[in-house]
N, C-alpha and C positions, 0 to 999 in steps of 0.2 A: 544441577542436572548433569547426569553422567554423559560424557562424550562417547560417541560410538567407537568401536574398536577399529584398529587399522585394517584397511582392506587392500586387496591386491589391485594394482592399476588395471583398469579395464577400458579399452578403447571404445568410444561410442559406436564404432563400426562393428564391434563384436557383439553388440547387443542384438538380441533376436527381435526382429520386427514382429509386433503383435504380442509382446510379452503381456501387455495389459489385458489382452483378450484370452490369455491362456490359463487363467486361474482356475483351479479345479472347482467343481460345483459343490464342494464340501469343505469344511474347515472355515476358519475366520475370513472375513472380507477385510483386506488390508488397505488402509488409506493413510497416505503419508502426510506429514507436516514438515515442510522445509522452511526454516526461518532462522533469524539471528538470535539464538538462545543465549549466546554470550557475545561480548564485544560492545561496540559503541551503541548499537540499537537493540540491546538485549531486552529492554522493557517492551518494545514492540513485539519481538519474537516470542517472549514469554506470554504476552497477552494472546497472541495468535494460537500458541500451543494450548493454553488454558481453555480458550473458547471452543476449540475443536474437541478437546477431551471432554468438556462439559456436555456438549451435544451428543458425542458418541456414547457417553455413559447413560444419558437419558434414553437414547435409542435402544441400547442394549437392555436397559431396565424394562423397556416396553416389548421385549422379545426379539430385538435385533433386526436384521434385514434378511428376508427370504429364509427365515428360520436359522440364520447364522449370526454369530457375534461379529461386531466390528472391532478390529485391532487398529489402533493408531500408532504408526511407526514414525518416530521423530528423528530428524537429522539437523544438526546445528551447522548452518552455512556461514555464520558470523557476518552475514551481509556482504561477503566477498566473492567475486566471480570464480576464482580458482577453487575455493571450498564448495561453492555452489555446484560446480561440475562434478566434484567428488560425491556430494550428497545425491545428486541426480542418479549417478551410476549405482550408488549403494541402494537407493530406494527401488530402482528398477529391478535390481538383482534380488531384493527382498520380496518382490512379487506384489507391489502395490498396484492398484488399478487407477488410482487418482492421487494427486498431491495437492495439498492446500499450501500455497506459498509460491514464490518468495516475497520478501518485503521490498528489497531494493531492485531497481531496474537492472543494474549491472549483474546482480545474481540471477535474475530472471532470464536475461539474455544468454548467460552461460549455461543455464539448465534446460531451457526450452527445447533446443534441438535434440537433446538426449531423450527427453520425454516424447518428443515427436517421433523419433526413430523407433521407440518402443511402443508407440500407440498408448501411452499413459496420459490421462487427463491432467492438466495443470490449471489451477485457478490462482491468480496472482494479483498483487497490488502494484506491480511494476507499471509505471505510467508512460514509459518511453514509447513514442509512436512506432518505433522500430518493431516492437513486439508483435503487433498485428499486421505488419507489412511483409512478414517473411513467409506467409502462407502456412503457418503451423496450425493445422486443424485441431490439435490437442490443447491449444492455448486459449484460455478464457480470462479476460481481464475483470477484476473486481471493482475497479474505480475508473473515473473518466481519464482519458489520455491527456498528455501534456498539451496537445493542440487545443482541446476543448477548454481546459483550465486557463490557458493563455488568453483565449477570446474573452472569457468572463473577467479575467484579471484586468485586461485592457479596458473593458467597459467600466469597471470600478475605478481604475486610476484616472482615466481620461474623461469619461462622460459623467460619472457620479461625483467624483471628488475634484475634477478639473485641475489636477496637478499640472504645472507648467514645466517643471524641471525634474525629470525622473532618472534615477540611477538604478541600474540593474546589476546585482551582485550574485555570483554563483560560486560553487566549488567545482572541482574537475570531474565529478562523477557523471555517468551516462544520464542518469535521471536529471540532475540539476542543470547540466549544460543544455540538455534538450529543452527543458522547461524555460530556462533563461533565454535561449534563442527564440523560442516560440513567443514568449512575452514581448521581447524586443520587437519582433516582427509585427505582432498584433497591436502593440501600442502605436507604432508608426503608421500602421494601416488605419487606425482610428484618429490620426492627426496629432498624436502625442509627440512629445519631445524627450528623447533619451539623451541626456547630456553626458553620461559616462556609463561604461560597462566594464566591470573588473571581476577578478577571481580571487578566491582564497584557497589555501590548502587546508582541507578539512582536518580538524583535530589539533590545529596549531595553538589554540587557546588565546593568543594575543593577536588581535586584529587591528590594533591601533594604527599601524603604518598605512594599511590600505584605507581605513576609515578616515584618517587625516587627509589623505589624497582626495578621497571622495568629498570630504567636507569642503574642500576648496572649489568644487564645482557648484556649490550653493544649491543643493537639491531641495525640492519640496518633500520628496519621499525617497526612501531606499527600499527597493524591492529585492528580497533575498530568496533565491530558488532552492537553497540547500536544505539540510536536515536540522531538526530542532536542537541537536547537541551543539551546533555552531550558531544557530539562529538566536538562541537565548543569550549567548555570550556577545554576539554582535549588537543585540538590542541594548544590553547593559553597557557596553563600551561606547556606543553612540552617545548615551547620556553622560558618561564620564568625560567624554570629549566636548560636551556642550553642543552637540549637534541638535538642531531644532527640527530636523526632518522627521516625518512620520516613518514608521516601520511597517512594511507589509511583507508577509512571508507566504511562500507557497505551501502546498498541502502537507509536506513532510515536517512542517513546524507545528502541526496540530498534535501535540502530545503534552500530557500533564507536566512532564519534566521541563518544558519550555519556560513556564512561569517560575519554577524552582531555580533554574539556571539564571534567568534574567533578573530575579529578585524584584524589587519594587518597580524597576524599569519596565517590567512586563505589562503593567497597566497601560491600556490604550493601544497596544500593538494590535495589528490586524492580521488575521490569517485567513487565507482562501482555501476552502475545501468543500466537500459535500457535508451536509448537516451533521453536527456533532451529536454524540449519543444522547445527551440530556435534551436535545432539541428535536428528537425523533418522536412523532405522534403515534407511531404504529404500535399496536398491542404486542406484536412479536418482539419489537425492540424493548418494550417495557418489561416483558417477561424475561427475555434474555438477560437484560441488565440486572434484574432482581435475582435471578438464578445465579448469575456470575458473582455478584456481591455475597450471596449466601455461601457459595462454594469456596470463594477465595478471600473474603474479608475486605475487599476493596473494589472500586470500579475499574473497568478496563482502562488501559493507558491511553487509548485513542479510538477513533472511529475504525481503525484498521482491524481491531479485534472483531468488530461487527461485520465489516465487509468480507473478512475471511470466513466468518460464521455463515454468511450468505453463500459463499462458494461451497462450503461443506454441505449445507442444507440442499443446495441445488443438485449436487451429486447424489445425495440420498434420494431426492425426489425422482431423479432419472432412473435409479436402480429400482425403485418401487413401481414406476410407470412401465418400465420395460420388462420387469420381473427377470432381470438379467444383470450379471456383472461383466458381460462382454462389452469392452469399450467400443467395438465396431457398431454396437447398438446405442450405447450411451452417448457417444459424441454427437451423432446426428440429432438425437433427442434434445440435447443441450443447445445446439445451434438453432433449433426450431422452437425452443421454449419461449412462451409469450406471457408477459405479465406475472412472472413468478413473485409471490408475496414474500420478499425477504425481510430481514430485521431492519434493513435500511430502506425499505419501501419496495414497491413493485418494480421489477426490471426484467429485461430480456437480453439475450446475446444474439448478435447478428452473425452472418456467415464468416466473418473474420475473427470472431471471438470478442468483439467490442461490446462493452456493456451499454445498453440503451435504457434511458430513464433515470438518470442520476442528476438531479438539480444541484447547483453549486450555490454557495453563499459566502459572504464576508463576515467574519466573526471578530468582535473586539474582545480582547482579554481583559477581564475584570480584576479588581484588586485581590480577590480571593482565588484567582486562577481559573475561574469559570469563564464561559463564553456567552456573549450577547450578539445575536444576529443584528447587523447594521445595514446589510444590503443583500438582496432586496428587502425592503421593509414590508 
Protein backbone atom coordinates (compact mmCIF):
# COMPACT_ATOMS: atom_id res chain seq x y z
CA UNK A 1 0.00 0.00 0.00
CA UNK A 2 1.49 3.36 -1.00
CA UNK A 3 1.88 5.83 1.84
CA UNK A 4 0.27 9.24 1.34
CA UNK A 5 2.51 12.10 0.30
CA UNK A 6 3.91 14.52 2.89
CA UNK A 7 1.48 17.30 3.65
CA UNK A 8 1.83 20.73 5.19
CA UNK A 9 1.07 20.99 8.88
CA UNK A 10 -2.45 22.30 9.35
CA UNK A 11 -3.79 23.34 12.73
CA UNK A 12 -7.16 21.89 13.64
CA UNK A 13 -8.27 25.44 14.30
CA UNK A 14 -7.60 26.40 10.69
CA UNK A 15 -10.02 23.80 9.39
CA UNK A 16 -13.22 25.34 8.12
CA UNK A 17 -16.20 24.28 10.17
CA UNK A 18 -18.69 22.58 7.90
CA UNK A 19 -16.18 21.21 5.39
CA UNK A 20 -18.18 17.97 5.40
CA UNK A 21 -21.25 19.86 4.25
CA UNK A 22 -19.50 21.87 1.59
CA UNK A 23 -18.93 19.15 -1.02
CA UNK A 24 -20.11 20.24 -4.44
CA UNK A 25 -23.22 18.52 -5.74
CA UNK A 26 -21.29 16.99 -8.61
CA UNK A 27 -18.21 14.84 -8.94
CA UNK A 28 -17.40 11.82 -6.75
CA UNK A 29 -18.61 11.37 -3.19
CA UNK A 30 -15.48 10.95 -1.10
CA UNK A 31 -15.50 8.62 1.90
CA UNK A 32 -12.34 8.13 3.91
CA UNK A 33 -10.81 5.07 5.52
CA UNK A 34 -8.45 5.75 8.41
CA UNK A 35 -6.81 2.59 9.73
CA UNK A 36 -3.45 0.98 10.54
CA UNK A 37 -2.52 -0.22 7.05
CA UNK A 38 1.05 -0.77 8.29
CA UNK A 39 2.49 -1.41 11.74
CA UNK A 40 1.55 -3.80 14.53
CA UNK A 41 -2.15 -3.91 13.63
CA UNK A 42 -1.79 -3.89 9.85
CA UNK A 43 -3.92 -7.01 9.46
CA UNK A 44 -6.89 -5.25 11.03
CA UNK A 45 -6.36 -2.08 9.01
CA UNK A 46 -6.07 -3.93 5.73
CA UNK A 47 -9.25 -5.86 6.51
CA UNK A 48 -11.08 -2.58 7.17
CA UNK A 49 -9.78 -1.07 3.91
CA UNK A 50 -10.65 -4.17 1.90
CA UNK A 51 -14.16 -4.36 3.31
CA UNK A 52 -14.99 -0.73 2.60
CA UNK A 53 -13.56 -0.89 -0.93
CA UNK A 54 -15.54 -4.07 -1.61
CA UNK A 55 -18.80 -2.38 -0.64
CA UNK A 56 -17.93 0.83 -2.50
CA UNK A 57 -17.19 -1.14 -5.67
CA UNK A 58 -20.53 -2.93 -5.37
CA UNK A 59 -22.36 0.37 -4.91
CA UNK A 60 -20.56 1.94 -7.87
CA UNK A 61 -21.38 -1.07 -10.04
CA UNK A 62 -25.05 -0.52 -9.16
CA UNK A 63 -24.93 3.09 -10.31
CA UNK A 64 -23.25 4.82 -7.39
CA UNK A 65 -25.04 7.24 -5.06
CA UNK A 66 -27.28 10.07 -6.22
CA UNK A 67 -25.89 9.41 -9.69
CA UNK A 68 -22.33 9.94 -8.47
CA UNK A 69 -19.38 7.61 -7.98
CA UNK A 70 -17.99 6.81 -4.52
CA UNK A 71 -14.27 7.43 -4.11
CA UNK A 72 -12.58 5.73 -1.14
CA UNK A 73 -9.67 7.80 0.19
CA UNK A 74 -7.33 5.83 2.45
CA UNK A 75 -4.92 7.13 5.07
CA UNK A 76 -2.59 4.90 7.11
CA UNK A 77 -2.55 6.05 10.74
CA UNK A 78 -0.41 3.07 11.88
CA UNK A 79 -2.65 2.84 14.96
CA UNK A 80 -0.73 5.78 16.47
CA UNK A 81 -2.31 8.98 17.87
CA UNK A 82 0.15 11.42 16.28
CA UNK A 83 -0.27 9.86 12.85
CA UNK A 84 -4.03 9.69 13.39
CA UNK A 85 -4.21 13.47 13.78
CA UNK A 86 -2.22 13.92 10.56
CA UNK A 87 -4.57 11.53 8.75
CA UNK A 88 -7.64 13.36 10.03
CA UNK A 89 -6.36 16.70 8.74
CA UNK A 90 -5.43 15.16 5.40
CA UNK A 91 -8.80 13.50 4.90
CA UNK A 92 -10.69 16.66 5.84
CA UNK A 93 -8.59 18.64 3.37
CA UNK A 94 -9.29 15.97 0.74
CA UNK A 95 -13.01 16.73 1.06
CA UNK A 96 -14.37 13.51 2.56
CA UNK A 97 -17.86 13.66 4.06
CA UNK A 98 -17.34 10.62 6.30
CA UNK A 99 -14.47 8.50 7.58
CA UNK A 100 -14.60 4.81 8.43
CA UNK A 101 -12.06 4.26 11.22
CA UNK A 102 -9.97 4.25 13.32
CA UNK A 103 -9.14 0.85 14.83
CA UNK A 104 -7.43 1.88 18.10
CA UNK A 105 -8.96 4.09 20.78
CA UNK A 106 -5.82 6.22 21.03
CA UNK A 107 -5.98 6.99 17.33
CA UNK A 108 -9.70 7.68 17.53
CA UNK A 109 -9.25 10.12 20.42
CA UNK A 110 -6.63 12.03 18.41
CA UNK A 111 -8.72 12.18 15.23
CA UNK A 112 -12.23 12.74 16.58
CA UNK A 113 -11.93 16.44 17.56
CA UNK A 114 -10.58 17.25 14.10
CA UNK A 115 -13.50 15.54 12.39
CA UNK A 116 -15.90 17.20 14.82
CA UNK A 117 -14.53 20.66 14.02
CA UNK A 118 -14.99 19.99 10.29
CA UNK A 119 -18.43 18.34 10.68
CA UNK A 120 -17.13 15.14 9.08
CA UNK A 121 -18.80 11.88 10.17
CA UNK A 122 -16.55 9.30 11.85
CA UNK A 123 -17.52 5.68 12.54
CA UNK A 124 -14.93 3.88 14.66
CA UNK A 125 -14.15 0.70 16.59
CA UNK A 126 -12.50 2.70 19.36
CA UNK A 127 -14.05 1.38 22.59
CA UNK A 128 -12.75 3.93 25.10
CA UNK A 129 -15.71 5.37 27.02
CA UNK A 130 -14.08 8.79 26.61
CA UNK A 131 -15.02 8.84 22.93
CA UNK A 132 -18.75 9.27 23.55
CA UNK A 133 -18.30 11.46 26.63
CA UNK A 134 -16.83 14.43 24.75
CA UNK A 135 -20.00 15.57 23.03
CA UNK A 136 -18.71 14.96 19.49
CA UNK A 137 -21.91 14.68 17.43
CA UNK A 138 -19.89 13.45 14.43
CA UNK A 139 -18.60 10.35 16.28
CA UNK A 140 -20.41 7.01 15.94
CA UNK A 141 -19.10 3.87 17.64
CA UNK A 142 -19.16 0.57 15.75
CA UNK A 143 -18.72 -1.69 18.79
CA UNK A 144 -19.73 -1.79 22.48
CA UNK A 145 -17.76 0.52 24.81
CA UNK A 146 -15.29 -0.72 27.42
CA UNK A 147 -17.82 -0.29 30.23
CA UNK A 148 -20.36 -2.61 28.57
CA UNK A 149 -17.71 -5.21 27.74
CA UNK A 150 -16.45 -5.06 31.32
CA UNK A 151 -19.87 -5.84 32.79
CA UNK A 152 -20.20 -8.89 30.54
CA UNK A 153 -16.62 -9.97 31.31
CA UNK A 154 -17.25 -9.79 35.05
CA UNK A 155 -20.40 -11.89 34.66
CA UNK A 156 -18.37 -14.52 32.84
CA UNK A 157 -15.42 -14.53 35.25
CA UNK A 158 -17.34 -14.32 38.52
CA UNK A 159 -20.83 -15.70 37.94
CA UNK A 160 -20.34 -18.19 35.11
CA UNK A 161 -16.86 -19.56 35.87
CA UNK A 162 -16.70 -18.74 39.61
CA UNK A 163 -13.01 -17.84 39.47
CA UNK A 164 -11.75 -17.02 42.98
CA UNK A 165 -8.36 -15.47 42.17
CA UNK A 166 -8.38 -13.14 39.18
CA UNK A 167 -5.38 -11.32 37.69
CA UNK A 168 -5.90 -8.28 35.44
CA UNK A 169 -3.11 -7.54 32.96
CA UNK A 170 -2.98 -4.56 30.57
CA UNK A 171 -0.68 -2.61 28.29
CA UNK A 172 -0.44 1.19 28.59
CA UNK A 173 -2.70 2.15 25.65
CA UNK A 174 -5.86 4.23 26.12
CA UNK A 175 -8.02 1.29 25.08
CA UNK A 176 -6.38 -1.37 27.23
CA UNK A 177 -6.01 0.66 30.42
CA UNK A 178 -9.62 1.83 30.18
CA UNK A 179 -10.86 -1.72 29.67
CA UNK A 180 -8.66 -3.12 32.45
CA UNK A 181 -9.88 -0.48 34.91
CA UNK A 182 -13.49 -1.15 33.93
CA UNK A 183 -13.08 -4.93 34.31
CA UNK A 184 -11.35 -4.51 37.68
CA UNK A 185 -14.25 -2.35 38.89
CA UNK A 186 -16.95 -4.64 37.46
CA UNK A 187 -15.38 -7.81 38.91
CA UNK A 188 -15.26 -6.26 42.37
CA UNK A 189 -18.84 -5.01 42.02
CA UNK A 190 -19.89 -8.62 41.33
CA UNK A 191 -18.08 -9.82 44.45
CA UNK A 192 -15.01 -11.13 42.62
CA UNK A 193 -11.46 -11.09 43.92
CA UNK A 194 -8.72 -9.36 41.89
CA UNK A 195 -5.51 -10.63 43.48
CA UNK A 196 -3.13 -8.68 41.22
CA UNK A 197 -3.16 -6.03 38.53
CA UNK A 198 -0.12 -5.35 36.35
CA UNK A 199 1.05 -3.87 33.06
CA UNK A 200 3.22 -4.79 30.10
CA UNK A 201 4.92 -2.61 27.52
CA UNK A 202 3.31 -3.58 24.22
CA UNK A 203 5.70 -5.07 21.68
CA UNK A 204 8.27 -6.22 24.26
CA UNK A 205 7.98 -9.85 23.07
CA UNK A 206 9.28 -11.41 26.31
CA UNK A 207 6.75 -11.20 29.14
CA UNK A 208 8.25 -13.89 31.37
CA UNK A 209 9.23 -11.45 34.13
CA UNK A 210 5.74 -10.05 34.69
CA UNK A 211 4.14 -13.47 34.22
CA UNK A 212 6.50 -15.03 36.77
CA UNK A 213 5.47 -12.33 39.26
CA UNK A 214 1.79 -12.96 38.52
CA UNK A 215 2.26 -16.71 38.82
CA UNK A 216 3.27 -16.21 42.46
CA UNK A 217 -0.23 -14.79 43.11
CA UNK A 218 -1.61 -18.26 42.28
CA UNK A 219 -4.38 -17.01 39.97
CA UNK A 220 -7.25 -19.08 38.58
CA UNK A 221 -7.35 -16.85 35.51
CA UNK A 222 -5.30 -14.16 33.79
CA UNK A 223 -7.45 -11.54 32.08
CA UNK A 224 -5.58 -9.53 29.42
CA UNK A 225 -7.10 -6.31 28.08
CA UNK A 226 -4.53 -5.52 25.36
CA UNK A 227 -4.14 -6.45 21.70
CA UNK A 228 -3.77 -9.83 19.97
CA UNK A 229 -0.15 -9.16 19.00
CA UNK A 230 0.80 -9.35 22.69
CA UNK A 231 -2.04 -11.59 23.83
CA UNK A 232 -0.87 -14.51 21.71
CA UNK A 233 2.64 -14.25 23.15
CA UNK A 234 1.34 -13.99 26.70
CA UNK A 235 -0.78 -17.12 26.26
CA UNK A 236 2.18 -19.07 24.85
CA UNK A 237 4.57 -17.87 27.57
CA UNK A 238 2.07 -18.73 30.33
CA UNK A 239 2.22 -22.33 29.13
CA UNK A 240 6.02 -22.25 28.89
CA UNK A 241 6.17 -21.09 32.52
CA UNK A 242 3.83 -23.86 33.64
CA UNK A 243 1.02 -21.51 34.63
CA UNK A 244 -2.20 -23.45 35.12
CA UNK A 245 -4.38 -20.35 35.08
CA UNK A 246 -6.94 -19.90 32.32
CA UNK A 247 -6.44 -17.09 29.79
CA UNK A 248 -9.27 -14.68 29.01
CA UNK A 249 -8.67 -11.86 26.54
CA UNK A 250 -10.56 -8.68 25.74
CA UNK A 251 -12.06 -7.95 22.34
CA UNK A 252 -8.78 -6.83 20.69
CA UNK A 253 -7.50 -10.40 20.99
CA UNK A 254 -10.14 -11.56 18.52
CA UNK A 255 -7.97 -11.83 15.42
CA UNK A 256 -6.88 -14.84 13.38
CA UNK A 257 -3.26 -13.95 14.16
CA UNK A 258 -3.80 -14.65 17.89
CA UNK A 259 -3.83 -18.41 17.31
CA UNK A 260 -0.85 -18.23 14.96
CA UNK A 261 1.18 -16.28 17.51
CA UNK A 262 0.17 -18.45 20.48
CA UNK A 263 0.66 -21.71 18.60
CA UNK A 264 -0.71 -24.85 20.30
CA UNK A 265 -1.22 -22.84 23.50
CA UNK A 266 -4.06 -20.94 21.81
CA UNK A 267 -6.40 -23.91 22.25
CA UNK A 268 -8.74 -23.27 25.15
CA UNK A 269 -8.09 -19.54 25.39
CA UNK A 270 -11.23 -17.46 25.89
CA UNK A 271 -11.90 -14.18 24.08
CA UNK A 272 -14.71 -11.76 24.92
CA UNK A 273 -16.27 -9.88 22.00
CA UNK A 274 -19.37 -9.45 19.90
CA UNK A 275 -20.13 -12.58 17.84
CA UNK A 276 -17.38 -13.63 15.44
CA UNK A 277 -18.01 -13.69 11.66
CA UNK A 278 -18.58 -17.43 11.37
CA UNK A 279 -21.17 -17.25 14.16
CA UNK A 280 -23.32 -14.53 12.61
CA UNK A 281 -26.69 -15.88 11.36
CA UNK A 282 -27.64 -12.86 9.26
CA UNK A 283 -27.92 -13.16 5.48
CA UNK A 284 -26.08 -9.84 5.16
CA UNK A 285 -23.12 -11.32 7.05
CA UNK A 286 -23.06 -14.47 4.96
CA UNK A 287 -23.17 -12.49 1.70
CA UNK A 288 -20.48 -10.08 2.84
CA UNK A 289 -18.23 -12.94 3.98
CA UNK A 290 -18.68 -14.81 0.68
CA UNK A 291 -18.07 -11.67 -1.38
CA UNK A 292 -14.97 -10.81 0.67
CA UNK A 293 -13.47 -14.29 0.23
CA UNK A 294 -14.20 -14.18 -3.50
CA UNK A 295 -12.56 -10.77 -3.86
CA UNK A 296 -9.51 -11.29 -1.65
CA UNK A 297 -8.99 -15.05 -1.42
CA UNK A 298 -9.30 -15.34 2.36
CA UNK A 299 -11.68 -14.51 5.18
CA UNK A 300 -11.55 -11.16 6.99
CA UNK A 301 -9.03 -11.06 9.86
CA UNK A 302 -11.65 -10.37 12.54
CA UNK A 303 -15.09 -9.08 13.39
CA UNK A 304 -13.82 -5.51 12.91
CA UNK A 305 -13.89 -5.84 9.13
CA UNK A 306 -17.61 -6.49 9.61
CA UNK A 307 -18.28 -3.68 12.10
CA UNK A 308 -16.57 -1.16 9.85
CA UNK A 309 -18.61 -2.49 6.94
CA UNK A 310 -21.65 -1.65 9.06
CA UNK A 311 -20.36 1.89 9.54
CA UNK A 312 -19.95 2.32 5.79
CA UNK A 313 -23.34 0.81 4.98
CA UNK A 314 -25.06 3.08 7.51
CA UNK A 315 -23.48 6.17 5.93
CA UNK A 316 -24.65 4.99 2.50
CA UNK A 317 -28.16 4.45 3.87
CA UNK A 318 -28.15 7.98 5.31
CA UNK A 319 -27.18 9.47 1.94
CA UNK A 320 -29.89 7.47 0.18
CA UNK A 321 -32.56 8.38 2.75
CA UNK A 322 -31.78 12.11 2.82
CA UNK A 323 -30.87 12.30 -0.87
CA UNK A 324 -28.00 14.49 0.27
CA UNK A 325 -24.28 14.52 1.07
CA UNK A 326 -24.75 17.44 3.47
CA UNK A 327 -23.48 16.17 6.84
CA UNK A 328 -25.81 18.63 8.60
CA UNK A 329 -28.59 16.34 7.32
CA UNK A 330 -26.75 13.02 7.54
CA UNK A 331 -25.66 13.32 11.19
CA UNK A 332 -29.19 13.73 12.66
CA UNK A 333 -30.42 10.88 10.45
CA UNK A 334 -27.72 8.55 11.82
CA UNK A 335 -28.47 9.53 15.43
CA UNK A 336 -32.15 8.73 14.84
CA UNK A 337 -31.56 5.54 12.84
CA UNK A 338 -33.43 2.61 14.42
CA UNK A 339 -32.88 -1.10 13.85
CA UNK A 340 -30.58 -0.75 10.85
CA UNK A 341 -29.88 -4.23 9.48
CA UNK A 342 -26.11 -4.44 9.56
CA UNK A 343 -23.90 -7.38 8.66
CA UNK A 344 -23.37 -7.82 12.41
CA UNK A 345 -27.09 -7.64 13.09
CA UNK A 346 -29.67 -4.91 13.69
CA UNK A 347 -28.40 -1.84 15.54
CA UNK A 348 -29.06 1.82 16.24
CA UNK A 349 -27.02 4.79 17.43
CA UNK A 350 -28.13 6.96 20.33
CA UNK A 351 -27.70 10.71 20.79
CA UNK A 352 -24.11 10.22 22.01
CA UNK A 353 -23.13 8.00 19.07
CA UNK A 354 -23.20 4.83 21.18
CA UNK A 355 -24.12 1.68 19.31
CA UNK A 356 -27.25 0.01 20.67
CA UNK A 357 -28.06 -3.65 20.05
CA UNK A 358 -24.73 -5.48 20.18
CA UNK A 359 -24.80 -8.72 22.20
CA UNK A 360 -21.52 -10.05 23.57
CA UNK A 361 -20.21 -13.58 23.96
CA UNK A 362 -17.28 -15.58 25.27
CA UNK A 363 -15.50 -17.64 22.61
CA UNK A 364 -13.14 -20.55 23.13
CA UNK A 365 -10.29 -20.82 20.63
CA UNK A 366 -10.25 -24.26 19.02
CA UNK A 367 -7.22 -26.27 17.89
CA UNK A 368 -7.69 -25.07 14.30
CA UNK A 369 -7.93 -21.41 15.37
CA UNK A 370 -11.71 -21.20 14.96
CA UNK A 371 -14.06 -20.04 17.73
CA UNK A 372 -16.75 -21.84 19.70
CA UNK A 373 -19.27 -19.86 21.73
CA UNK A 374 -19.15 -21.04 25.35
CA UNK A 375 -21.12 -18.25 27.07
CA UNK A 376 -23.95 -17.60 26.96
CA UNK A 377 -24.95 -21.04 25.73
